[in-house]
RONULUM-770015 format. One record per residue (C-alpha): residue in one letter; x, y, z. Coordinates in steps of 0.1 Angstrom, whole numbers, padded with zeros to 4 digits, always signed. Layout:
REM RONULUM-770015
AXYZ;...
END
This chain:
REM RONULUM-770015
M+0786+1561+2007;L+0815+1564+1983;T+0822+1594+1961;I+0839+1599+1928;L+0873+1607+1946;D+0872+1574+1970;K+0862+1553+1938;Y+0893+1568+1922;I+0918+1562+1950;L+0903+1530+1961;K+0904+1518+1924;R+0942+1528+1920;Y+0948+1513+1952;V+0935+1477+1944;A+0945+1477+1910;T+0981+1485+1916;F+0987+1461+1942;L+0969+1430+1921;G+0991+1443+1894;I+1023+1440+1916;L+1011+1410+1934;L+1003+1392+1897;L+1037+1406+1885;F+1061+1393+1913;I+1045+1356+1918;P+1051+1347+1882;I+1086+1362+1888;G+1091+1342+1919;I+1075+1308+1900;M+1104+1311+1873;I+1132+1320+1897;S+1123+1289+1918;L+1119+1267+1886;A+1151+1279+1872;E+1169+1266+1905;K+1152+1234+1911;I+1145+1219+1874;G+1175+1195+1876;K+1160+1183+1909;I+1128+1179+1893;I+1138+1161+1862;D+1163+1138+1883;N+1136+1128+1909;E+1112+1120+1879;A+1084+1142+1894;P+1048+1139+1880;L+1039+1171+1858;G+1006+1168+1873;E+1022+1171+1911;V+1048+1197+1897;I+1019+1220+1886;M+1002+1213+1917;F+1031+1221+1937;Y+1035+1260+1919;G+0998+1264+1924;N+1003+1261+1963;F+1039+1279+1958;S+1019+1309+1944;L+0996+1312+1974;V+1026+1306+2000;L+1047+1332+1982;G+1019+1354+1977;N+1007+1354+2014;L+1043+1358+2025;L+1050+1390+2001;M+1013+1406+2002;P+1022+1431+2033;I+1054+1445+2018;L+1041+1444+1980;L+1012+1463+1994;F+1034+1487+2008;L+1053+1493+1976;S+1022+1496+1954;I+1007+1524+1977;I+1039+1542+1975;F+1038+1539+1935;F+1004+1549+1928;T+1005+1577+1957;S+1039+1594+1941;K+1023+1595+1908;L+0992+1614+1923;A+1017+1637+1942;S+1042+1639+1910;N+1008+1648+1888;T+0999+1674+1915;E+0967+1656+1917;I+0970+1654+1956;V+0976+1693+1958;A+0947+1697+1935;M+0924+1675+1960;L+0933+1694+1991;S+0932+1728+1974;S+0894+1717+1966;G+0887+1720+2003;I+0891+1683+2011;S+0907+1676+2045;Y+0940+1654+2046;R+0919+1631+2069;R+0891+1630+2045;F+0920+1622+2016;L+0928+1591+2038;R+0892+1577+2040;P+0899+1556+2006;Y+0933+1544+2018;F+0916+1528+2047;L+0891+1511+2031;G+0918+1496+2007;A+0936+1488+2038;A+0903+1470+2052;I+0900+1451+2021;V+0936+1437+2017;A+0933+1429+2057;V+0903+1407+2054;L+0921+1391+2020;I+0951+1384+2042;F+0932+1372+2075;F+0915+1343+2053;M+0943+1335+2033;G+0967+1330+2061;Q+0940+1315+2084;F+0922+1293+2060;I+0936+1291+2027;V+0974+1291+2026;P+0975+1264+2054;N+0960+1236+2032;A+0984+1249+2004;S+1015+1247+2026;I+1007+1210+2031;G+1010+1202+1995;F+1038+1226+1994;N+1059+1211+2019;E+1050+1175+2012;F+1062+1182+1977;E+1096+1198+1989;Y+1106+1171+2015;K+1099+1144+1985;Y+1118+1157+1956;F+1139+1187+1967;K+1151+1177+1999;K+1153+1139+1994;G+1180+1120+2012;R+1188+1155+2035;Q+1188+1155+2072;T+1167+1188+2073;R+1136+1171+2086;Q+1157+1153+2112;T+1151+1176+2146;T+1171+1171+2177;N+1165+1173+2219;I+1131+1165+2217;F+1112+1164+2249;N+1075+1161+2254;Q+1054+1154+2287;L+1024+1132+2274;N+1004+1138+2311;E+1014+1146+2347;K+1033+1113+2351;D+1047+1104+2317;F+1075+1121+2301;I+1096+1111+2267;Y+1129+1121+2250;V+1146+1114+2218;S+1181+1131+2211;S+1171+1133+2175;F+1140+1122+2152;D+1136+1115+2114;P+1099+1121+2105;D+1108+1102+2071;R+1121+1070+2086;K+1098+1074+2117;I+1127+1064+2138;G+1140+1083+2171;Y+1175+1077+2187;N+1183+1075+2223;F+1151+1073+2234;T+1140+1076+2271;Y+1105+1071+2288;E+1103+1080+2324;R+1069+1075+2345;F+1066+1093+2381;D+1041+1088+2409;G+1022+1114+2430;D+1053+1121+2449;D+1075+1129+2419;E+1093+1095+2426;L+1106+1076+2397;V+1083+1046+2389;F+1102+1031+2360;K+1125+1039+2332;I+1127+1027+2297;S+1157+1031+2276;A+1164+1021+2239;A+1194+1031+2215;N+1163+1041+2190;I+1126+1036+2185;R+1108+1030+2154;W+1073+1030+2141;V+1065+0997+2123;E+1038+1006+2100;K+1027+0970+2089;D+1027+0956+2125;S+1014+0988+2143;V+1042+0983+2172;Y+1069+1003+2182;R+1102+0985+2179;L+1132+0992+2206;T+1166+0982+2202;S+1189+0978+2228;Y+1158+0978+2253;T+1165+0986+2291;K+1138+0990+2317;R+1147+1000+2351;K+1113+0995+2376;I+1119+1008+2414;R+1097+0991+2441;E+1102+0994+2476;G+1138+1010+2473;H+1148+0981+2450;E+1161+0986+2413;L+1149+0957+2391;V+1163+0958+2354;E+1150+0942+2323;T+1169+0942+2291;K+1164+0928+2256;R+1181+0932+2222;R+1147+0940+2206;L+1116+0945+2214;D+1083+0951+2198;T+1059+0968+2221;L+1029+0995+2225;F+1027+1029+2238;T+0997+1055+2244;F+1016+1084+2226;Q+1017+1085+2190;I+1050+1087+2167;G+1044+1124+2160;D+1044+1131+2196;L+1082+1125+2193;T+1082+1155+2176;P+1058+1174+2152;V+1079+1185+2118;S+1090+1223+2116;Y+1063+1237+2094;V+1035+1218+2111;A+1020+1255+2123;D+1021+1266+2089;T+0997+1238+2079;K+0970+1243+2104;N+0941+1264+2101;L+0928+1289+2129;F+0911+1265+2148;E+0933+1232+2144;L+0963+1255+2153;N+0947+1267+2187;D+0937+1229+2195;F+0973+1221+2187;I+0988+1247+2208;E+0966+1236+2239;D+0977+1201+2231;Q+1014+1210+2232;R+1008+1231+2264;K+0992+1204+2282;K+1024+1182+2269;G+1050+1205+2281;A+1065+1211+2244;A+1095+1229+2245;N+1090+1246+2212;I+1057+1257+2220;N+1069+1292+2215;T+1073+1287+2180;Y+1036+1279+2175;I+1023+1307+2194;L+1044+1331+2177;A+1031+1321+2143;K+0997+1323+2157;Y+1001+1359+2168;K+1018+1368+2134;R+0986+1355+2116;W+0967+1381+2136;A+0992+1410+2132;L+0994+1408+2095;P+0960+1423+2090;I+0969+1448+2115;A+1002+1455+2096;A+0983+1461+2065;F+0971+1496+2081;I+1003+1505+2094;L+1022+1501+2060;T+0995+1519+2045;I+0997+1549+2070;I+1036+1549+2065;A+1035+1545+2026;V+1007+1577+2024;A+1028+1596+2049;V+1062+1590+2028;S+1046+1592+1991;S+1019+1618+1993;V+1046+1650+1994;K+1060+1660+1962;R+1096+1659+1964;R+1126+1669+1944;G+1135+1633+1938;G+1102+1622+1928;M+1092+1586+1929;G+1128+1573+1928;F+1130+1590+1958;N+1100+1577+1976;L+1105+1541+1966;L+1140+1542+1982;V+1126+1558+2015;G+1096+1534+2015;I+1120+1501+2005;A+1143+1511+2036;L+1116+1515+2061;G+1103+1485+2049;M+1139+1464+2054;V+1139+1480+2088;Y+1105+1465+2096;I+1113+1434+2085;F+1146+1434+2104;F+1127+1439+2133;D+1101+1415+2130;R+1124+1385+2124;I+1149+1399+2152;F+1118+1397+2179;G+1107+1364+2163;T+1139+1349+2168;L+1143+1359+2205;A+1105+1344+2210;E+1116+1310+2193;Q+1150+1309+2211;S+1152+1325+2242;G+1118+1323+2259;F+1109+1360+2251;S+1071+1364+2251;P+1059+1358+2214;L+1031+1385+2223;L+1059+1411+2228;A+1077+1400+2202;V+1046+1404+2175;L+1033+1437+2192;I+1066+1457+2194;P+1078+1460+2156;N+1040+1467+2150;V+1038+1492+2178;V+1072+1512+2170;F+1062+1514+2134;G+1024+1524+2139;V+1039+1556+2159;I+1066+1560+2133;G+1039+1561+2110;L+1014+1585+2129;Y+1047+1609+2133;L+1053+1609+2096;L+1016+1611+2090;Q+1012+1642+2108;K+1044+1655+2094;A+1029+1652+2060;K+0997+1672+2071;R+1018+1700+2076;
END
């Protein structure tokens, strides 16, 4: 059962967090609008789509900033409690430091549940509209969606490759399709300067087509300037767009990762890392709460300003660690699980150390 003390701290916890969150989101919208208003006007984006975009933008931005804003909000209101000697009064009344922490953990649990459901179910849906608007109006005509060196294993025998792929035009360059038999012997190889999906005819169009067949040690070569044909794979198998993991909910992402694993996708670590980060963010709410309380619950000469300075410094180091290990997982084959665990374990230990120091 919650006591008056629990309700008091919990109310400050939730109210300060929501207040800072609702303060930063409009600021983010204004900065984005000031930067992109020219492109919105030039591309004649409909007002309804713009409003919908910034609705989705608010959800995506809020989910991105939620952990660090939680961290700053706890430092802010706990520093005020400390500067008003309220914490000293609480502890002098016989309440243990551990008991003092209970409403903080209740608040962290509430925020963790919010982060979990937003990250797993709400934000992925918002990311679809957000990214579609970005590419339609802000990145129009750029090569930002063109990806390079795409390799995919369709099954145990079939492999496809393109040197680059443009999802907007649905065209891949330097296309190769290879099939092997059970003894890893090449059965045939199809090459083309490019492969394009023709929507109206529902066919693939190959330019500068060459097919090499191996039969009883002899090579048969077939060439055509252009060939319309069918394949068992989808055009999306040539490359999923870079933000695909952000647009899938918990269950869709699990299915997608399993599908990509079967195909031997080269960039599968990117999607596994995104999955683990969604699970790690709710845990980070507890870790950041511990560090924030430990930093700000002691009254210092510098007051709230010093506490905020220390908190921001620790937050920046945490983000730096998270980005470094995330990049390692995406580009060097480093374990995505370790990339997520290491920063959280390190800062969890730091938080417990600071908490023990604050108790004394």
